[in-house]
Each structure stands twice: as C-alpha cells, then as structure tokens.
C-alpha positions as CSV (number, residue, x, y, z in Angstrom):
1,X,-10.2,1.3,-20.6
2,X,-7.7,3.1,-18.3
3,X,-8.9,6.2,-16.6
4,X,-6.4,8.7,-15.1
5,X,-7.4,10.5,-11.9
6,X,-6.0,12.6,-9.1
7,X,-8.8,12.3,-6.6
8,X,-10.9,9.5,-5.2
9,X,-14.2,10.0,-3.4
10,X,-16.5,7.5,-1.7
11,X,-20.1,8.1,-0.7
12,X,-21.5,6.1,2.3
13,X,-25.0,5.0,1.3
14,X,-24.8,1.8,3.5
15,X,-26.4,1.0,6.8
16,X,-23.1,1.3,8.8
17,X,-20.2,3.5,9.7
18,X,-17.3,3.0,7.3
19,X,-13.8,4.0,6.4
20,X,-11.8,3.6,3.2
21,X,-8.2,3.5,2.2
22,X,-6.5,4.0,-1.2
23,X,-4.5,1.1,-2.4
24,X,-2.0,1.0,-5.3
25,X,0.4,-1.3,-7.1
26,X,4.1,-0.5,-7.5
27,X,6.0,-1.2,-10.7
28,X,6.6,-4.8,-9.5
29,X,2.9,-5.4,-8.9
30,X,3.1,-5.3,-5.1
31,X,-0.1,-4.1,-3.4
32,X,0.6,-1.1,-1.2
33,X,-1.4,1.3,1.0
34,X,-1.4,5.0,0.3
35,X,-0.5,7.2,3.3
36,X,-4.1,8.2,3.8
37,X,-7.3,7.0,5.5
38,X,-10.8,8.6,5.4
39,X,-11.4,8.0,9.1
40,X,-14.7,6.7,10.2
41,X,-17.8,8.3,8.7
42,X,-21.6,7.6,8.8
43,X,-24.3,7.0,6.2
44,X,-25.1,10.1,4.1
45,X,-21.5,11.4,4.1
46,X,-18.6,11.2,1.7
47,X,-14.8,11.6,1.9
48,X,-12.3,12.5,-0.8
49,X,-8.6,11.8,-1.1
50,X,-6.5,14.1,-3.2
51,X,-3.6,11.9,-4.1
52,X,-1.4,14.9,-5.1
53,X,-1.4,16.0,-1.4
54,X,-0.1,12.8,0.1
55,X,3.1,13.1,2.2
56,X,4.4,10.0,0.6
57,X,3.4,10.3,-3.1
58,X,2.1,7.5,-5.3
59,X,4.1,7.3,-8.5
60,X,2.2,8.7,-11.5
61,X,0.8,5.9,-13.7
62,X,0.3,3.5,-10.7
63,X,-3.0,1.6,-10.7
64,X,-5.2,2.7,-7.8
65,X,-8.3,1.4,-6.1
66,X,-10.1,1.6,-2.8
67,X,-10.6,-0.7,0.2
68,X,-13.7,-0.2,2.3
69,X,-14.0,-1.4,5.9
70,X,-17.4,-1.6,7.5
71,X,-17.0,-0.9,11.2
72,X,-17.9,-4.1,13.1
73,X,-18.1,-5.8,9.7
74,X,-16.2,-6.9,6.6
75,X,-13.5,-5.3,4.5
76,X,-13.8,-5.3,0.7
77,X,-11.8,-4.0,-2.2
78,X,-13.3,-2.3,-5.2
79,X,-13.5,-4.8,-8.1
80,X,-12.5,-2.2,-10.7
81,X,-8.8,-1.7,-11.3
82,X,-9.1,0.6,-14.3
83,X,-8.0,3.8,-12.5
84,X,-4.4,5.1,-12.6
85,X,-2.9,8.0,-10.7
86,X,-2.1,11.2,-12.6
87,X,-2.0,14.8,-11.5
88,X,-4.8,16.1,-13.6
89,X,-7.6,17.3,-11.2
90,X,-9.9,14.5,-12.5
91,X,-11.8,12.4,-9.9
92,X,-13.2,8.9,-9.5
93,X,-16.2,8.3,-7.3
94,X,-17.6,5.3,-5.6
95,X,-20.7,4.6,-3.6
96,X,-21.1,1.9,-0.9
97,X,-24.4,0.2,-0.2
98,X,-25.6,-2.7,1.9
99,X,-25.0,-3.9,5.5
100,X,-21.9,-4.6,7.5
101,X,-21.6,-8.2,6.4
102,X,-23.0,-7.9,2.8
103,X,-22.1,-4.7,1.0
104,X,-21.1,-3.5,-2.5
105,X,-18.8,-0.9,-3.8
106,X,-20.2,0.8,-7.0
107,X,-18.4,3.0,-9.4
108,X,-20.3,6.3,-10.1
C-alpha cells in the first residue's frame, strides 16, 4: 500500500547518538540523497524533515525512505519503501531502538 507524505520524523529511542537522512529514487530507480540531514541528536529526541522546504526539491511521486547512522556504529536503511513524496501535510514517523551495532528502525 502506497502512502503519500510530505514530512518524515524519526524518534531516537536507542542507546546512542544518531543522525538520519532522507533517501529517494529518481524516475530511473537511482538511489539519491535528499538535500537534508537531521544532524546528530541523542536518545529521547526526534527530528523532522519537511520535504516541501528542501532547497533542491524531490519530485512529487518519488519513493522516499530514511537512512539512520549510529554515531560510532552502523548505518541502516529503513526496510519499508511504501512512502512516496507528495505536498499534502501528511507525515511518516519512525523510531530507532537498539545499540550502535545492533539497532532497528520501526515504522510508527
């Protein structure tokens, strides 16, 4: 089921400092980075990316997902690719749990 969203949020419920990026696919299926990063933030905090405010916009209809980097640890990509960008004020939320070398990204 495709879900169209404009914003992506990620809650840090893990035992580490993290950052996340928004990734998307162009019409040829190439994986690209959105022009945005959450910056580093600790457990108990969250960050939100409003894709409509990016200086280099993502095309509407593009599939979007997140990539989480545990500082001093691994980098993982969310395993759900059912979200698509659309200017509609809707949001997708994720929560990260675990440790630097063994963590999960959960859709809320």
